[in-house]
BAVEX-886749 format. One record per residue (C-alpha): chain; residue in one letter; x negated, y negated, z negated; residue number from 1. Coordinates in Angstrom, 1 decimal. Layout:
<atoms>
ATOM|A|a|X|Y|Z|NUM .
...
</atoms>
This chain:
<atoms>
ATOM|A|m|-15.0|80.1|-64.0|1 .
ATOM|A|n|-16.1|76.6|-63.3|2 .
ATOM|A|d|-14.7|75.2|-60.2|3 .
ATOM|A|y|-17.2|72.7|-58.8|4 .
ATOM|A|r|-15.8|70.3|-56.4|5 .
ATOM|A|m|-17.2|67.3|-54.5|6 .
ATOM|A|e|-14.9|65.2|-52.3|7 .
ATOM|A|i|-16.1|62.3|-50.1|8 .
ATOM|A|n|-13.7|59.9|-48.4|9 .
ATOM|A|t|-15.1|57.4|-46.0|10 .
ATOM|A|t|-13.1|54.5|-44.6|11 .
ATOM|A|n|-14.7|52.8|-41.6|12 .
ATOM|A|s|-14.6|49.0|-41.5|13 .
ATOM|A|q|-12.0|47.6|-39.2|14 .
ATOM|A|l|-11.5|44.2|-37.6|15 .
ATOM|A|n|-8.2|43.6|-35.9|16 .
ATOM|A|i|-7.7|40.4|-33.9|17 .
ATOM|A|s|-4.4|39.9|-32.1|18 .
ATOM|A|n|-4.0|36.9|-29.9|19 .
ATOM|A|h|-0.8|35.4|-28.9|20 .
ATOM|A|i|-0.4|34.5|-25.2|21 .
ATOM|A|r|0.0|30.8|-25.3|22 .
ATOM|A|r|2.9|29.5|-23.3|23 .
ATOM|A|f|3.4|25.9|-22.2|24 .
ATOM|A|t|5.7|23.9|-20.0|25 .
ATOM|A|i|4.4|21.2|-17.6|26 .
ATOM|A|k|6.7|18.3|-16.8|27 .
ATOM|A|r|5.4|16.3|-13.9|28 .
ATOM|A|t|6.6|13.2|-12.1|29 .
ATOM|A|s|4.9|12.6|-8.7|30 .
ATOM|A|p|3.5|9.1|-7.9|31 .
ATOM|A|q|5.5|7.3|-5.2|32 .
ATOM|A|m|4.3|4.8|-2.6|33 .
ATOM|A|k|6.6|2.5|-0.8|34 .
ATOM|A|i|5.4|0.6|2.3|35 .
ATOM|A|t|7.3|-2.4|3.5|36 .
ATOM|A|r|6.0|-3.6|6.9|37 .
ATOM|A|k|7.1|-6.5|9.1|38 .
ATOM|A|t|5.3|-6.4|12.5|39 .
ATOM|A|p|3.6|-9.6|13.7|40 .
ATOM|A|k|5.3|-11.4|16.5|41 .
ATOM|A|f|4.4|-14.2|18.9|42 .
ATOM|A|k|6.3|-16.0|21.6|43 .
ATOM|A|v|4.8|-17.7|24.5|44 .
ATOM|A|d|7.0|-20.3|26.2|45 .
ATOM|A|w|5.9|-20.8|29.8|46 .
ATOM|A|d|8.8|-22.9|30.9|47 .
ATOM|A|k|7.0|-26.2|30.7|48 .
ATOM|A|v|3.9|-24.9|32.6|49 .
ATOM|A|r|6.1|-23.4|35.3|50 .
ATOM|A|a|8.1|-26.7|35.6|51 .
ATOM|A|e|4.9|-28.6|36.1|52 .
ATOM|A|s|3.9|-26.1|38.8|53 .
ATOM|A|g|7.2|-26.6|40.6|54 .
ATOM|A|l|8.9|-23.4|39.4|55 .
ATOM|A|k|11.6|-25.0|37.3|56 .
ATOM|A|n|14.2|-23.1|35.4|57 .
ATOM|A|p|17.7|-24.7|35.3|58 .
ATOM|A|k|17.1|-26.5|31.9|59 .
ATOM|A|y|13.9|-28.2|33.1|60 .
ATOM|A|f|15.4|-28.9|36.6|61 .
ATOM|A|m|18.3|-30.6|35.1|62 .
ATOM|A|q|16.1|-32.7|32.7|63 .
ATOM|A|d|13.7|-33.6|35.6|64 .
ATOM|A|t|16.6|-34.6|37.9|65 .
ATOM|A|r|18.2|-36.7|35.2|66 .
ATOM|A|q|14.9|-38.5|34.4|67 .
ATOM|A|r|14.2|-39.2|38.1|68 .
ATOM|A|a|17.8|-40.5|38.7|69 .
ATOM|A|y|17.6|-42.7|35.7|70 .
ATOM|A|s|14.2|-44.0|36.7|71 .
ATOM|A|k|15.4|-44.7|40.3|72 .
ATOM|A|i|18.6|-46.5|39.2|73 .
ATOM|A|m|16.7|-48.7|36.7|74 .
ATOM|A|n|14.0|-49.6|39.4|75 .
ATOM|A|s|16.7|-50.3|41.9|76 .
ATOM|A|i|18.6|-52.6|39.5|77 .
ATOM|A|k|15.4|-54.4|38.6|78 .
ATOM|A|r|14.4|-54.8|42.2|79 .
ATOM|A|m|17.9|-56.1|43.3|80 .
ATOM|A|s|17.9|-58.5|40.4|81 .
ATOM|A|q|14.5|-59.9|41.3|82 .
ATOM|A|e|15.5|-60.1|45.0|83 .
ATOM|A|g|18.6|-61.9|44.1|84 .
ATOM|A|d|16.7|-64.4|42.0|85 .
ATOM|A|m|14.2|-64.9|44.9|86 .
ATOM|A|m|17.1|-65.4|47.4|87 .
ATOM|A|m|18.6|-68.1|45.1|88 .
ATOM|A|d|15.4|-70.0|45.3|89 .
ATOM|A|i|15.2|-69.7|49.1|90 .
ATOM|A|t|16.8|-73.1|49.6|91 .
ATOM|A|k|14.2|-74.9|47.5|92 .
ATOM|A|d|10.7|-74.4|48.8|93 .
ATOM|A|a|10.4|-70.8|49.8|94 .
ATOM|A|p|11.4|-70.5|53.4|95 .
ATOM|A|g|9.4|-67.2|53.9|96 .
ATOM|A|m|11.1|-65.3|51.1|97 .
ATOM|A|v|13.2|-63.0|53.4|98 .
ATOM|A|p|10.2|-61.6|55.3|99 .
ATOM|A|y|8.3|-61.2|52.0|100 .
ATOM|A|i|11.2|-59.2|50.5|101 .
ATOM|A|a|11.4|-57.0|53.6|102 .
ATOM|A|a|7.6|-56.3|53.5|103 .
ATOM|A|e|7.8|-55.4|49.7|104 .
ATOM|A|n|10.7|-52.9|50.4|105 .
ATOM|A|m|8.6|-51.2|53.1|106 .
ATOM|A|r|5.6|-50.9|50.8|107 .
ATOM|A|s|7.7|-49.3|48.0|108 .
ATOM|A|a|9.1|-46.7|50.4|109 .
ATOM|A|l|5.7|-45.2|50.9|110 .
ATOM|A|p|5.1|-42.1|48.7|111 .
ATOM|A|e|2.6|-42.3|45.9|112 .
ATOM|A|v|-0.2|-39.8|46.3|113 .
ATOM|A|n|-1.9|-38.4|43.3|114 .
ATOM|A|i|-4.4|-35.5|42.9|115 .
ATOM|A|a|-4.2|-33.7|39.6|116 .
ATOM|A|s|-4.7|-30.2|38.2|117 .
ATOM|A|i|-1.5|-28.2|37.9|118 .
ATOM|A|p|-0.4|-27.4|35.3|119 .
ATOM|A|e|-1.5|-30.2|33.0|120 .
ATOM|A|s|-0.2|-28.7|29.7|121 .
ATOM|A|l|-0.6|-25.4|27.9|122 .
ATOM|A|p|2.2|-23.0|27.1|123 .
ATOM|A|d|3.9|-23.4|23.7|124 .
ATOM|A|v|2.9|-20.5|21.4|125 .
ATOM|A|t|4.8|-19.6|18.2|126 .
ATOM|A|w|3.3|-17.0|15.8|127 .
ATOM|A|d|4.8|-15.0|13.0|128 .
ATOM|A|e|2.0|-13.2|11.2|129 .
ATOM|A|g|4.2|-10.4|9.7|130 .
ATOM|A|a|3.7|-8.7|6.4|131 .
ATOM|A|f|2.4|-5.5|4.9|132 .
ATOM|A|e|3.2|-4.6|1.3|133 .
ATOM|A|i|2.5|-1.4|-0.7|134 .
ATOM|A|t|4.3|-0.8|-4.0|135 .
ATOM|A|w|3.1|2.0|-6.3|136 .
ATOM|A|t|5.1|3.9|-8.9|137 .
ATOM|A|k|2.7|5.8|-11.3|138 .
ATOM|A|g|3.2|9.5|-11.8|139 .
ATOM|A|s|3.1|11.3|-15.1|140 .
ATOM|A|m|2.2|14.7|-16.4|141 .
ATOM|A|e|3.2|16.1|-19.9|142 .
ATOM|A|i|2.2|19.5|-21.3|143 .
ATOM|A|i|4.4|20.9|-24.0|144 .
ATOM|A|w|3.0|23.9|-25.9|145 .
ATOM|A|d|5.6|26.5|-27.0|146 .
ATOM|A|e|3.8|27.9|-30.2|147 .
ATOM|A|d|0.6|27.8|-32.2|148 .
ATOM|A|y|-2.5|29.4|-30.8|149 .
ATOM|A|e|-4.3|30.6|-33.9|150 .
ATOM|A|p|-4.9|34.4|-33.7|151 .
ATOM|A|d|-3.9|36.9|-36.4|152 .
ATOM|A|i|-7.1|38.4|-38.0|153 .
ATOM|A|s|-7.1|41.4|-40.4|154 .
ATOM|A|f|-10.2|43.0|-41.8|155 .
ATOM|A|t|-10.7|46.3|-43.7|156 .
ATOM|A|p|-14.1|46.6|-45.2|157 .
ATOM|A|h|-16.2|49.9|-45.0|158 .
ATOM|A|s|-15.9|52.1|-48.1|159 .
ATOM|A|v|-17.2|55.5|-49.3|160 .
ATOM|A|e|-15.3|57.2|-52.2|161 .
ATOM|A|i|-17.0|60.2|-53.8|162 .
ATOM|A|k|-15.2|62.4|-56.3|163 .
ATOM|A|i|-17.1|65.1|-58.2|164 .
ATOM|A|r|-15.5|67.5|-60.7|165 .
ATOM|A|n|-16.9|69.9|-63.2|166 .
ATOM|A|f|-20.5|68.8|-62.9|167 .
ATOM|A|k|-22.3|68.3|-66.2|168 .
ATOM|A|k|-24.9|66.0|-64.8|169 .
ATOM|A|i|-25.0|64.0|-61.5|170 .
ATOM|A|r|-28.1|62.5|-60.0|171 .
ATOM|A|m|-27.9|60.0|-57.3|172 .
ATOM|A|n|-30.6|58.0|-55.6|173 .
ATOM|A|d|-29.8|54.4|-54.4|174 .
ATOM|A|k|-32.9|53.0|-52.7|175 .
ATOM|A|g|-35.2|54.3|-55.3|176 .
ATOM|A|n|-33.0|53.5|-58.3|177 .
ATOM|A|k|-32.1|56.7|-60.2|178 .
ATOM|A|l|-28.5|56.9|-61.3|179 .
ATOM|A|e|-27.6|59.5|-64.0|180 .
ATOM|A|g|-24.6|60.2|-66.1|181 .
ATOM|A|r|-21.2|61.9|-66.2|182 .
ATOM|A|k|-19.2|59.0|-64.9|183 .
ATOM|A|i|-20.8|56.9|-62.2|184 .
ATOM|A|d|-18.6|54.2|-60.7|185 .
ATOM|A|r|-20.7|51.9|-58.7|186 .
ATOM|A|k|-20.2|50.2|-55.4|187 .
ATOM|A|i|-23.1|50.6|-53.1|188 .
</atoms>
């Protein structure tokens, strides 16, 4: 008895892609900013203006008193010297010199009157403009990858395997082409 057998094995095509999770490390240095600031300053010296207005501090009062005393002493010495010179000449031809000297002394004792705006000068102002400086340090960022990123790809093509036993003649049709014979081994 003839045992006819036909066996068909089909293998489906297969595409396998396995991706690796990419790992990386980030090293980062933050930028830094340093601000150096010196505030502006100004100083107003009102001492001279106050002294001219009659409100003298001890420094200006001492300077003013010293200046007045020096001026009075020098004027008195000058006047006494001139009066002495005039008195020496009294015997010559100046019999009215004593009344003249007395009249001059009376006139000089009268106060001098002057009208002026007070104060006459402006305050002394000194100015320091200050400073503002910004210094930058650049930051950086570096990415270090741990491994390659390429995926692993494997492909199994589709195949059909037909095994026929104990057939005398086999007919197959492949798109209109007739295949005949005992041993047919063709990839379709």
